[in-house]
N, C-alpha and C positions, 0 to 999 in steps of 0.2 A: 353566497353562491354555493351550490351543491358540488360535491366532488365530481360527479359524473357530468357536470356541465362545464368543467374546466377544459379549455381548448387552447393549444398553441400550434401555430403553423411555422415550421422550420424553413427559413429562407436564406440562411447565411452562407451556405457553401455546398459543394458537391464533392464526390469522391468517385473516381473512375479508374479502371485498370491501367490506363495509359500514364497516369500520374502516381501510381502506387509504387513505392520502393520495393525492390526484390527482397530485401532483408527487413524483417519486421522491426528489428532494433533501430534501423535507420528511419523507418516510418515513425516509430515511437519518438525518436529524437526530433524529427521534423515537426511533429505535432506538439511536443513539449515546448519547443522553441516558439511555436505559434501561441501557445498558452501564456508564456511569459510576455510576449509582445502585446497580447490582448489584455494583459494585466488581470488575468484570472485570479481571483482572491486567494485561492489555495491550490495552485497547480499541482503540488506534490501530494495532496490529500487523496487517499484511495481507500476503498472498501476492501478489507481483507476477510475472505470467507474461508473458514476451516470446518472440519467435521470430525465427530468422534467415531469410535469403532462401530457404532450402529448406523453411521451415515447421517446422523442428525446434524444439520448445519448450524453455524454460528458466525455472525458477521459483525464487524466494527470498523471505524475509520482510523487509519494510521497515516503517517507521513512517509513517503518514499525518501530514503536517505542516500541513494546512489544506485547506479546501474551501469552495466557494460554488457558485452555479448555473452557473458556467462550467467547473467541473471540480475534480479532486482532485490535490493537490500532494505530491510527495515529492522528496527531494534525494539526490544520489549523485555519483560520479565519472563524467564523460562517457566516459572511456576504459575503464570497467568492462565486463564482458561484457554486462550489460543495456544500457549506453549504446551499445556497438557494435551491438547488435541493433536498438535503436530508431533508430539512424542509417539503417539500410537497410530497416527494417520498422517504421514508426511507430505500431504498434497494440499494445495490451496489455490484460491482464485483471487486475483486482484481486479478491481474495477475503478477506473478513472472516469469521472463525469464532469465535463466542462460546459455548463449551460451557456456561458458567454459565447462559445464557439459552436454550440449545438452538436457536441461530439462526445463520444465515450469510447473507451478502450477496455477490452477484457483480456486478461492474461491468465493462463492456467499452467501449473507445473509442479515439480517436486521441490520441497523445501529442505534445506540443510542448515545447520548452524555455521556461522562464520567462525574463522579462527579467532581465538581469544585475543591475540595481539591486535587484530583489526578492530575488535570491539573496544579494546582499551584505548586505541588511537582516537576512535570516534568519541568515546565517553570523555576523554580529556578535552575535547573541543566544545563540550556542552557548557552552557552558563552554570554558574555556581549553584543557583537555586534549583535548576533542573536536576543537577547531580544530587542535591539533598533530597528532592522528591523521590528520585529513583532509589536512593539508599534506604529511605524509611518506609516506603510503601510496599505492603505485602499484596501486591496487585491481585485482584479478583478474590481475595480472601475477606471473610466477614470481619468488620471492625465495629466497635461500639458506637462511635459518633465521629463527627468531623474534628472535634476538639482533640481527640486522640492523635490524629495526624499532625495537627498544629503543635501539640506538645512535643511529639517526636521530632518534628522539624527543629524546634527551638533547642531541644536537648542536643541534637547532632550538630547544630550550628555552633553551639557552645563547645562541643567536643572537638570540632575541627576548625577552631578559630585561627590556628597558626599552621594549618596543613590542608592539603587538598582532600576532597572527599573521595574515598576509594570506590571503585566500581564494585557493585555487589557480585558475589559469586554466581547468583542465579539471574544475571542480567547480561544481555548481549545481542548480537545480530543474527538474523536469518537471511538466507539468500534463496529466492525462488528461481529455479532454472526452468524456463518455459518450454512447453511443447506445443502450445496453442496461443494464438493471438487473434483478436477480432477488433476491427476498426469500424466504427459506426458514425456516419454523418447524417444528421437530421435533414430531411427533405420535405417539401410541401406535400400535403395531403396523405401523410404517413407512408409515402413511397421512399423510404429511407435507403441510403447506400450502406451496404454491409459487405465487408471482405474478411475472409478467414485465412489465416496462415496456419498450416499444420506441419510439423516436423516429420518427414518420412525418409528413412534411411540416411539421416544426417543432412537432408536438404529441405529447405522451406518451400512448400507448395501453397499456392493461393487459389481461392475461388470466390466468386461473388455469391452471396446468400440473399434469399428473398427477405424482405423486411418483416 
């Protein structure tokens, strides 16, 4: 089948103003709960888009690790490509896509680093092997081959046989504080439902958008 012949008709749900929560964080929580109930394979998976000083975008999939009405949290290496871009341009966009529910959520805002103690608390909860990976990986930097990483893992596993793996200095959490949300519900014949929340003078305002 050719790409331009692929067709899907979205029939699983609707979204209207009468059922939209006034607070976008509540709407997000409501939809996230639906994603868990629907057993979406990776409900916390999100595309994180950043940009450099020239406005050239870069995107990748990460996992959401927490959220509240102050923002959305993810963890990474500060020296990674995304970290370097956030250092010079502290704005990002998140995108959740749940095909099982025919829904997507876009969130945009300013990103700041989490307090180190919060990052330490999360790092301590990670599986041992995940800690090792974070400790040895110079994320986004050039390496000679895979065996280089495997040897580094084995070396640090030996070094930390009787102690926990420390959190790297250049590793930790970011929090995106939103000023924009968009909720999208697929509908038949491409007449999708879209609602936008924007933060104006400290209050969230909503409007329906054309698909």
